[in-house]
C-alpha positions as CSV (number, residue, x, y, z in Angstrom):
1,X,-7.2,34.9,-21.5
2,X,-10.3,37.8,-21.0
3,X,-13.1,36.5,-22.8
4,X,-14.6,39.7,-21.6
5,X,-12.3,41.6,-23.2
6,X,-13.2,40.1,-26.5
7,X,-16.5,40.8,-27.1
8,X,-17.3,44.7,-26.8
9,X,-16.0,46.4,-30.1
10,X,-14.0,49.1,-28.4
11,X,-12.6,46.3,-25.9
12,X,-9.8,45.9,-27.6
13,X,-8.5,49.8,-28.0
14,X,-9.2,50.1,-24.0
15,X,-6.6,47.4,-24.0
16,X,-4.2,48.8,-25.9
17,X,-4.1,51.8,-24.5
18,X,-3.8,50.5,-21.0
19,X,-0.5,48.2,-22.4
20,X,1.0,51.9,-23.6
21,X,0.4,53.8,-20.1
22,X,2.1,50.5,-18.5
23,X,5.7,50.9,-18.4
24,X,7.0,47.6,-19.2
25,X,10.4,46.3,-19.1
26,X,12.1,44.4,-21.5
27,X,13.3,40.4,-21.6
28,X,16.2,41.5,-23.2
29,X,18.1,44.0,-22.4
30,X,21.4,45.2,-23.8
31,X,24.7,46.0,-21.7
32,X,25.5,49.6,-21.1
33,X,29.2,48.8,-22.1
34,X,28.6,47.6,-25.7
35,X,26.6,49.0,-28.3
36,X,22.7,47.9,-29.3
37,X,24.0,46.4,-32.2
38,X,26.1,44.3,-30.5
39,X,25.6,40.3,-30.2
40,X,26.0,39.6,-26.9
41,X,22.4,40.4,-24.3
42,X,21.8,39.8,-21.4
43,X,18.6,37.8,-20.2
44,X,17.3,39.2,-17.0
45,X,14.6,36.5,-16.1
46,X,13.3,36.8,-12.3
47,X,12.2,33.3,-11.3
48,X,10.3,33.6,-7.6
49,X,11.9,31.2,-4.9
50,X,9.6,28.4,-3.6
51,X,7.9,29.7,-0.4
52,X,8.5,26.6,2.5
53,X,6.3,24.2,2.5
54,X,5.0,24.3,6.4
55,X,5.2,21.4,8.1
56,X,1.8,19.9,8.2
57,X,0.6,18.2,11.6
58,X,-0.8,14.2,10.3
59,X,-2.0,13.3,14.0
60,X,-1.5,9.8,15.0
61,X,-4.8,9.1,16.2
62,X,-4.3,6.3,17.7
63,X,-8.1,5.5,18.7
64,X,-8.7,5.2,14.5
65,X,-5.8,2.6,14.5
66,X,-7.4,0.7,17.0
67,X,-10.3,0.6,15.3
68,X,-8.7,-0.8,12.3
69,X,-6.9,-3.6,14.1
70,X,-10.5,-5.0,14.7
71,X,-11.6,-4.1,11.5
72,X,-9.1,-6.5,10.2
73,X,-10.2,-8.9,12.6
74,X,-13.5,-8.9,12.0
75,X,-12.2,-9.6,7.9
76,X,-10.1,-12.2,9.3
77,X,-13.0,-14.0,11.0
78,X,-15.0,-14.2,8.2
79,X,-12.6,-15.6,6.1
80,X,-11.8,-18.1,8.7
81,X,-15.7,-18.7,9.1
82,X,-15.5,-19.0,5.2
83,X,-13.5,-21.9,5.2
84,X,-14.9,-23.7,7.9
85,X,-18.1,-24.2,6.6
86,X,-16.9,-24.0,2.4
87,X,-14.4,-27.4,3.7
88,X,-17.2,-30.0,3.7
89,X,-18.8,-28.7,0.5
90,X,-15.3,-29.4,-1.6
91,X,-16.4,-32.3,-4.4
92,X,-14.0,-34.9,-4.7
93,X,-13.1,-34.2,-8.1
94,X,-9.7,-34.2,-9.6
95,X,-7.7,-30.8,-9.7
96,X,-8.9,-28.5,-12.8
97,X,-6.8,-28.2,-15.7
98,X,-4.3,-25.5,-15.2
99,X,-1.7,-24.3,-18.0
100,X,0.8,-23.8,-15.1
101,X,0.4,-26.4,-12.9
102,X,0.3,-29.4,-15.9
103,X,3.5,-28.0,-17.7
104,X,5.3,-27.6,-14.2
105,X,7.0,-30.6,-11.8
106,X,5.6,-31.0,-8.5
107,X,7.4,-30.2,-5.6
108,X,5.5,-30.8,-1.8
109,X,8.1,-28.9,-0.4
110,X,7.3,-25.4,-1.8
111,X,4.7,-24.6,0.1
112,X,6.4,-24.6,3.1
113,X,9.4,-22.6,1.4
114,X,6.3,-20.3,0.2
115,X,5.1,-19.8,3.9
116,X,9.1,-19.0,5.0
117,X,9.1,-16.5,2.3
118,X,5.9,-15.1,3.4
119,X,7.4,-14.8,7.4
120,X,10.5,-13.1,6.1
121,X,8.2,-10.4,3.8
122,X,6.0,-9.8,6.9
123,X,9.1,-8.9,9.0
124,X,10.3,-6.6,6.6
125,X,7.1,-4.4,5.6
126,X,7.0,-4.2,9.5
127,X,10.3,-2.8,9.8
128,X,9.7,-0.4,7.4
129,X,6.4,0.8,8.7
130,X,8.0,0.8,12.2
131,X,11.0,3.3,10.8
132,X,9.1,5.7,9.4
133,X,7.2,8.7,11.5
134,X,4.0,8.4,10.7
135,X,3.8,4.7,11.6
136,X,0.2,4.7,13.6
137,X,-1.0,6.3,9.8
138,X,0.1,3.9,7.8
139,X,-0.9,0.9,10.1
140,X,-4.6,2.1,10.2
141,X,-4.4,1.9,6.0
142,X,-2.8,-1.0,5.9
143,X,-5.2,-2.7,8.3
144,X,-7.8,-1.8,6.7
145,X,-7.1,-2.6,3.5
146,X,-6.5,-6.2,4.9
147,X,-9.4,-6.1,6.5
148,X,-11.4,-5.3,2.8
149,X,-9.3,-8.3,1.4
150,X,-10.1,-10.9,3.9
151,X,-13.4,-10.1,3.7
152,X,-13.2,-10.5,-0.5
153,X,-11.4,-13.5,0.0
154,X,-13.9,-14.9,2.7
155,X,-16.9,-14.5,0.4
156,X,-15.2,-15.6,-3.0
157,X,-14.7,-18.7,-1.4
158,X,-18.0,-19.2,0.3
159,X,-20.0,-18.6,-3.3
160,X,-17.6,-20.9,-5.5
161,X,-16.3,-24.4,-4.2
162,X,-13.2,-25.7,-6.0
163,X,-11.6,-29.0,-6.0
164,X,-8.3,-29.8,-4.1
165,X,-5.7,-28.8,-6.4
166,X,-3.2,-30.6,-4.6
167,X,-4.4,-34.4,-4.5
168,X,-1.6,-35.0,-2.3
169,X,-2.5,-32.6,1.0
170,X,-3.9,-33.9,3.7
171,X,-7.5,-32.2,4.5
172,X,-9.4,-33.3,7.7
173,X,-12.4,-35.5,7.2
174,X,-15.7,-34.2,6.4
175,X,-18.7,-34.4,8.7
176,X,-21.5,-36.8,7.8
177,X,-24.2,-34.2,9.1
178,X,-24.9,-30.5,9.5
179,X,-22.3,-29.2,11.1
180,X,-22.9,-27.6,15.3
181,X,-22.2,-24.1,16.0
182,X,-19.5,-25.6,18.9
183,X,-17.9,-27.4,16.2
184,X,-17.8,-24.3,14.1
185,X,-16.4,-22.6,16.9
186,X,-13.4,-25.5,16.8
187,X,-12.9,-25.1,13.4
188,X,-12.2,-21.2,13.6
189,X,-10.2,-21.8,16.8
190,X,-7.8,-24.4,15.4
191,X,-7.4,-22.0,11.7
192,X,-7.2,-19.3,13.8
193,X,-4.5,-20.3,15.9
194,X,-2.1,-21.6,13.1
195,X,-2.5,-18.3,11.6
196,X,-3.6,-19.3,8.3
197,X,0.0,-21.5,7.6
198,X,-0.1,-25.0,6.5
199,X,3.7,-25.1,7.9
200,X,2.6,-25.7,11.3
201,X,0.1,-28.2,11.0
202,X,-3.4,-26.5,11.7
203,X,-4.5,-25.8,8.6
204,X,-6.1,-28.7,7.8
205,X,-9.7,-27.6,6.2
206,X,-9.8,-27.5,2.7
207,X,-11.7,-25.0,0.3
208,X,-10.1,-21.7,-0.3
209,X,-9.4,-21.5,-3.6
210,X,-10.4,-18.5,-6.1
211,X,-8.4,-16.0,-4.4
212,X,-4.9,-17.1,-2.7
213,X,-4.4,-15.6,0.5
214,X,-0.8,-16.3,0.1
215,X,0.1,-14.3,-2.7
216,X,-2.4,-11.2,-1.2
217,X,-0.2,-11.4,1.3
218,X,3.3,-12.1,-0.1
219,X,1.8,-8.6,-2.6
220,X,0.7,-6.4,0.7
221,X,4.0,-7.0,1.8
222,X,6.0,-5.6,-1.5
223,X,3.8,-2.4,-1.6
224,X,4.2,-1.8,1.6
225,X,7.9,-1.6,1.6
226,X,7.5,0.2,-2.0
227,X,5.6,2.6,-1.0
228,X,6.6,3.8,2.6
229,X,10.6,3.2,2.1
230,X,12.6,5.6,0.4
231,X,12.7,6.1,-2.7
232,X,16.0,6.6,-3.8
233,X,18.3,4.7,-5.6
234,X,20.4,3.5,-2.8
235,X,17.1,2.0,-1.7
236,X,16.1,0.7,-5.7
237,X,17.5,-2.4,-4.4
238,X,15.8,-3.3,-1.3
239,X,12.4,-2.6,-3.6
240,X,14.1,-5.5,-6.0
241,X,14.6,-7.6,-3.2
242,X,11.0,-7.4,-1.6
243,X,9.6,-8.0,-5.5
244,X,11.8,-11.0,-5.7
245,X,10.6,-11.8,-2.8
246,X,7.0,-12.0,-3.4
247,X,7.6,-13.2,-7.0
248,X,9.5,-16.3,-5.7
249,X,6.7,-16.5,-2.9
250,X,4.1,-17.1,-5.7
251,X,6.1,-19.3,-8.1
252,X,6.5,-21.8,-5.1
253,X,2.9,-21.9,-4.2
254,X,2.4,-22.9,-7.8
255,X,4.7,-25.9,-7.8
256,X,3.6,-27.3,-4.8
257,X,0.0,-27.1,-6.3
258,X,-0.6,-25.0,-3.2
259,X,-3.5,-23.0,-5.2
260,X,-4.3,-23.0,-9.1
261,X,-3.2,-20.2,-11.3
262,X,-7.0,-18.3,-11.2
263,X,-6.7,-18.1,-7.2
264,X,-3.0,-16.2,-7.9
265,X,-4.1,-14.0,-10.5
266,X,-7.2,-13.2,-9.1
267,X,-5.3,-12.1,-5.7
268,X,-3.4,-10.2,-7.4
269,X,-5.9,-8.3,-9.3
270,X,-7.6,-7.5,-6.4
271,X,-5.1,-6.8,-4.1
272,X,-3.5,-4.3,-6.4
273,X,-6.9,-2.8,-7.1
274,X,-7.9,-2.0,-3.6
275,X,-4.3,-0.9,-2.8
276,X,-4.0,1.6,-5.5
277,X,-7.3,2.6,-5.1
278,X,-6.7,4.1,-1.5
279,X,-4.2,5.6,-2.1
280,X,-5.2,7.6,-4.8
281,X,-8.5,8.7,-2.7
282,X,-5.9,9.6,0.2
283,X,-3.3,11.7,-1.9
284,X,-6.1,13.2,-3.0
285,X,-8.2,16.1,-0.7
286,X,-11.3,16.6,-3.6
287,X,-11.8,12.9,-3.5
288,X,-12.2,12.9,0.4
289,X,-15.0,14.9,-0.2
290,X,-18.8,13.7,-1.4
291,X,-20.5,15.4,-4.7
292,X,-20.7,14.9,-8.6
293,X,-17.3,15.2,-9.0
294,X,-16.1,12.1,-7.0
295,X,-17.8,9.2,-8.4
296,X,-15.6,7.1,-5.9
297,X,-17.8,7.7,-3.6
298,X,-19.8,5.1,-4.6
299,X,-17.6,2.2,-3.3
300,X,-18.9,1.1,-0.5
301,X,-16.2,1.4,1.8
302,X,-15.3,5.2,0.8
303,X,-16.9,6.4,3.9
304,X,-14.6,3.9,6.2
305,X,-12.0,5.4,4.0
306,X,-13.3,9.2,5.1
307,X,-13.1,8.6,8.4
308,X,-9.6,6.4,8.7
309,X,-8.6,9.8,6.5
310,X,-10.3,12.7,7.3
311,X,-7.6,14.4,9.7
312,X,-4.4,13.2,7.0
313,X,-3.7,16.8,5.7
314,X,-1.7,15.7,2.4
315,X,0.4,13.2,1.2
316,X,2.4,11.7,3.7
317,X,5.9,12.8,3.5
318,X,8.7,9.9,3.8
319,X,10.1,10.7,6.9
320,X,11.6,8.1,9.5
321,X,12.5,7.9,13.2
322,X,13.4,5.4,15.6
323,X,10.1,3.9,17.5
324,X,11.3,5.0,20.5
325,X,9.4,8.2,22.9
326,X,10.2,11.3,22.1
327,X,12.9,12.1,25.2
328,X,15.1,9.0,24.0
329,X,15.2,9.9,20.7
330,X,15.9,13.7,21.3
331,X,18.9,12.5,23.3
332,X,20.1,10.5,20.8
333,X,19.8,13.0,18.3
334,X,21.6,15.3,20.4
335,X,24.2,12.9,20.7
336,X,25.0,12.3,17.4
337,X,25.0,15.8,16.3
338,X,27.8,16.2,19.0
339,X,29.6,13.4,17.1
340,X,29.4,14.7,13.9
341,X,31.0,18.4,15.6
342,X,33.5,16.5,17.0
343,X,34.6,14.9,13.6
344,X,34.7,17.7,12.4
345,X,31.2,17.9,10.9
346,X,28.4,20.6,10.5
347,X,26.9,19.5,13.1
348,X,23.3,19.1,11.0
349,X,23.5,15.5,10.9
350,X,19.9,14.5,11.8
351,X,19.0,10.8,12.8
352,X,15.3,11.3,13.2
353,X,12.9,12.2,10.5
354,X,15.7,12.0,8.1
355,X,13.8,12.3,4.2
356,X,15.1,11.1,0.8
């Protein structure tokens, strides 16, 4: 709408004169072979074809990915040091009232089952990322988000210490004195060597409640599989399978009293919101710019995000390829096309960069 044309008194008359002097092609034209009174009308609508989108360049930037790995290590160490310090502060109370734990049957094997599911889910998510063409960018995002989550987890467990949710779980003895630096490092090394899992017998320090690390990892694996695998109906089974693994892993964690219900709820809430916030920022270029239009730049880690995503021009396309050197991939692709041509195919089958 031309708002200026409605202000002056003679503006409407001028616009009508311009309209009369401009030849117009009617939308509905009668066929030359039929009378004008015929009910058969030919509709001519010119719809411009969309221009082919030029392939954007998504640089790998391995240095940034290495930086994200270091950030993840830092976040994991924050959680580890927090647990090592919190262990001696765990109160000797009975487990707190919990609507789920108080109404389910206790199964000690549930914790081991949950951790086996975690390992399967991690492998599934890792394969999904490795088959993505822009795997370096995806890894960078996953590492940064995990680093943030581990930092939040370390903070929550340190400020508020809850009693153990499973009275049968054996924790290491507490110290009768203020922990020394060497004792602290010894605890950290023990926790790190076990990867935060209890099934290897090295998770002997208690106090990591409020924010369930098991639930956090299970939700992250599901988000990775759902976001970075094809969104076609054929892959719906994969998405549902990943979701089933995550839900089952959390259920096994609860029946084993590995965490309170509030631990799992907080872990789901924080993990999902950080994931969705990060990807909303990454998929909207105007949110990568600071200004009055963007209140998301008030998030403390927004500048970290901006640095990591500064050269990513748009939403990542769902393209996939084998994680092999380019020369080998091109050789496999040529052989695949030759096989397709020899079998009477069109010879246009692509083995790499296949988009949904």
